[in-house]
C-alpha positions, 0 to 999 in steps of 0.5 A, a space after each residue: 023292423 026285422 034286423 037285416 045285418 047278417 051275424 056269425 055266432 062264436 062260442 059254446 055259451 059255457 060261461 063257467 067251468 062245468 056249466 051247460 048252456 041248455 038251449 044255447 039261450 044267447 044264440 037262440 035269442 038272436 035267432 028269435 029276434 030275427 037276426 040272420 045268423 049265417 054260421 055258428 063257430 064252436 070250440 070242439 076238440 076230440 078227447 077234451 070236449 063232449 061230442 059235437 052232437 051234444 053241444 047245445 049250439 050245435 043242436 040249435 044250429 041244426 034246428 035252424 039249418 045254420 052251417 056249423 064250423 068246428 075248426 081246430 083254429 079259427 084261421 082255418 075257416 077265415 076264407 069261409 067266413 069272408 064268403 058269408 059277408 056277415 056284418 059282425 060276429 057275436 061271441 059268448 064263451 068261445 074258449 080260444 083266442 080269435 086271430 086279428 085276420 078273422 076279426 077283420 073279416 067283419 066290418 063291425 068286428 066281433 062283439 064279445 059278451 064277457 061276464 065281468 065288469 071289465 077291466 076287472 076279471 079279465 081271463 077264463 074264470 071271471 065268474 068263479 073269481 068273483 065268488 072266490 074274492 067275495 066281491 060285492 058286485 060283478 056284471 056283464 060287459 059287451 065289448 069289441 073283440 081284439 086279439 089281446 084277451 078281454 082288452 077290447 073297448 067296451 060298448 055297454 055294461 050292466 052290474 049285478 049285486 051279490 049277496 055272498 051266497 051264490 053258487 057258480 051255477 046260480 051266478 052263471 045263469 044270472 049273468 047269462 040272462 043279464 048278458 042276453 038282455 044287454 046284447 039284444 037291447 043294444 045290438 041294433 045301435 052297436 051295429 049302426 055305429 050309434 054306440 061307440 066302444 070306449 077304451 078300458 082303463 089298463 091301470 085298473 085291469 085284473 086277471 084270473 087264471 085257470 082252475 086246476 083239478 087240485 084246487 078242489 082239495 080242501 085245505 082246513 088251514 084256510 079260514 072258513 070264509 075262504 073255504 065256503 067261497 071255494 065250495 060255491 065257486 068250484 061246484 060242478 068242477 073241480 068240486 071241493 073234495 075231502 075225507 070225513 069219518 073215513 069216507 071221501 066226499 064232495 062238499 056241496 053246501 056249507 055255512 060259516 059258524 063262529 066256533 073255534 074247533 081244532 084244525 080239521 077236526 070234524 064234529 057231529 051237529 044237529 045242523 050237519 057236520 062242523 069242521 075246524 078251520 084256521 078262523 071260525 068253523 065250517 058247517 057242512 049241510 050237503 055233500 056227496 059221498 064217493 060213488 053215491 048220490 048227493 044227500 044232506 049231512 044229517 042223512 050222511 051221519 044217520 047212515 054212519 050210525 046205521 052201518 056202525 
């Protein structure tokens, strides 16, 4: 049976920094499942976000003739949302706190897709933080939005085991797909009231803060395991930056090697570039020199010999 309860979609679907949600998969899946999406509310600030014509959710909204709102603050459109008489909102990476007066517009509230196993990793960078912590698992929570960040009661969760080699983009795509599947599976019962959300255990709550550009500067005094996690977590933005052999580079791929080398000392290897850390060494296998395309560390080293 075709879903009949009207929805408003909130968000840009950018679940991690530097990630572009091509085709807005969560919004698109709701539309294709037959849900009447009567408006899309995106977070767009001139000078900080890309032009709204480039927003994936804006492109999808235009394709399906869905009204698009780009308010500076959600309360600016509270009256417009009330006039739509939607049963619920669905939120995926909106990027702003939604005030209670906006949440209260919807009889079923706003349903939020959060890429962690709440109450673990509340905050803006749960995907990056799981990688930085070397977590053995993470997951997705479908929760009811409240004005406090990520503190609302949880409807359902699904976990995802981590191998310890995932990049931010890989993990983001996996969690986005998991969240999409979980939402579509349980949304009918959430809207009907058959699934009731359960409060989070506040004593188990952990928080993650914002990433700063300077977090991407490599500090060779850290253990190799931590630097390798940073390279995976910061891929795309802010990027992991350092200087090797007199050139500024971005590190794109690295592995841990049980070798003891002088701190920060770079050494050529048949596998790439070895650099000494406070514990073990980091083998760099893929990088991008400043102003050039990405390449293997071996190609980078060959270029050094050619230019010498």
